[in-house]
ROLOKOL-868617 format. One line per 3 residues: their letters; for each residue x, y, z of C-alpha. Coordinates in Angstrom, 2 decimals. Example, Ala and Ser with C-alpha at 12.3 -4.5 7.8 and 13.67 -1.06 7.14 Angstrom:
2
as> 12.30,-4.50,7.80 ~ 13.67,-1.06,7.14
! end
This chain:
101
tpm> 87.97,85.87,95.69 ~ 90.75,86.46,92.89 ~ 90.89,90.32,93.48
vdg> 90.96,90.07,97.26 ~ 94.01,87.53,96.91 ~ 95.43,90.12,94.54
hvs> 94.98,93.09,96.63 ~ 96.67,90.69,99.83 ~ 99.72,89.92,97.35
lvk> 99.90,93.57,96.28 ~ 99.78,95.00,100.08 ~ 102.51,92.55,101.04
eir> 104.71,93.80,97.95 ~ 104.34,97.28,98.53 ~ 105.29,96.73,102.29
rrl> 108.37,94.67,101.17 ~ 109.59,97.21,99.06 ~ 109.15,99.95,101.66
eha> 110.80,97.74,104.38 ~ 113.68,97.35,101.84 ~ 114.19,100.78,101.17
vsr> 113.93,101.70,104.99 ~ 116.48,99.24,105.64 ~ 118.98,100.99,103.42
gle> 118.44,104.04,105.26 ~ 115.83,105.76,102.97 ~ 112.64,107.52,103.66
sta> 110.01,105.99,101.49 ~ 106.42,105.93,100.58 ~ 104.49,104.22,97.82
fia> 101.73,105.89,95.49 ~ 99.10,103.97,94.09 ~ 96.48,105.24,91.67
maa> 93.16,103.64,92.00 ~ 89.51,103.99,90.47 ~ 87.57,106.28,92.55
aes> 85.59,104.68,95.30 ~ 81.84,104.26,94.55 ~ 80.82,102.37,97.63
ekc> 82.27,100.57,100.77 ~ 82.27,97.25,99.07 ~ 84.11,98.30,95.75
ats> 87.49,97.13,94.66 ~ 89.00,100.46,96.05 ~ 87.42,100.49,99.05
sfl> 88.36,96.62,99.56 ~ 92.24,97.45,98.86 ~ 92.28,100.38,101.37
nla> 90.57,98.15,104.04 ~ 93.19,95.53,103.50 ~ 96.14,98.09,103.33
kkd> 95.38,99.74,106.46 ~ 95.95,96.83,108.46 ~ 99.77,96.52,107.33
lki> 100.35,99.97,106.01 ~ 99.93,103.59,107.04 ~ 97.49,105.45,104.77
vhi> 99.55,108.82,104.59 ~ 96.94,110.68,102.43 ~ 94.39,109.99,100.03
kkd> 93.91,112.69,97.17 ~ 90.45,112.16,95.37 ~ 89.40,113.24,91.99
vpn> 92.81,113.43,90.47 ~ 92.41,113.70,86.68 ~ 93.23,110.21,85.18
ikq> 96.25,109.97,82.62 ~ 95.06,108.09,79.61 ~ 97.39,106.33,77.04
gei> 98.92,108.78,74.81 ~ 98.42,111.89,76.85 ~ 101.88,111.84,78.23
dgl> 104.67,109.99,76.26 ~ 105.65,106.56,77.95 ~ 103.04,107.02,80.97
dcs> 99.74,105.20,80.85 ~ 97.65,105.17,83.98 ~ 94.54,103.85,82.28
lad> 92.06,101.83,84.61 ~ 89.60,99.32,82.97 ~ 86.87,101.53,84.32
ggd> 87.81,104.24,82.08 ~ 86.92,107.02,84.43 ~ 88.09,110.73,84.12
vvw> 89.32,110.80,87.88 ~ 91.17,108.37,90.12 ~ 92.02,108.26,93.63
vae> 95.95,108.43,94.45 ~ 96.90,106.81,97.69 ~ 100.28,107.63,99.48
lgl> 101.14,104.62,101.62 ~ 104.04,104.18,104.34 ~ 105.09,101.69,106.86
lpa> 103.30,101.53,110.16 ~ 105.28,103.03,113.09 ~ 107.32,100.36,114.59
att> 105.99,99.01,117.95 ~ 107.76,100.23,120.89 ~ 108.09,97.97,124.14
as> 108.11,99.58,127.51 ~ 110.83,97.97,129.71
! end
């Protein structure tokens, strides 16, 4: 389960950074590029299933052209699968729970 452990750690880190930004009075969302999901059991689906427990999935843009090394100076979004398209997810914090008094 190293990949799942990595996904859990990534979700925690994204949440920590979003909470830090919000605590400073900033509006904040995070963007992450992922391999296009191939099935409900692939790494992308696994990550999104974990993420939606602790983060709000604001939007997922599918079939975004992948930026590969050398195409834009200083930017490399190459993924190990070498696919031509990626999914980009915009993540935010879940709304704060409200308590009735």
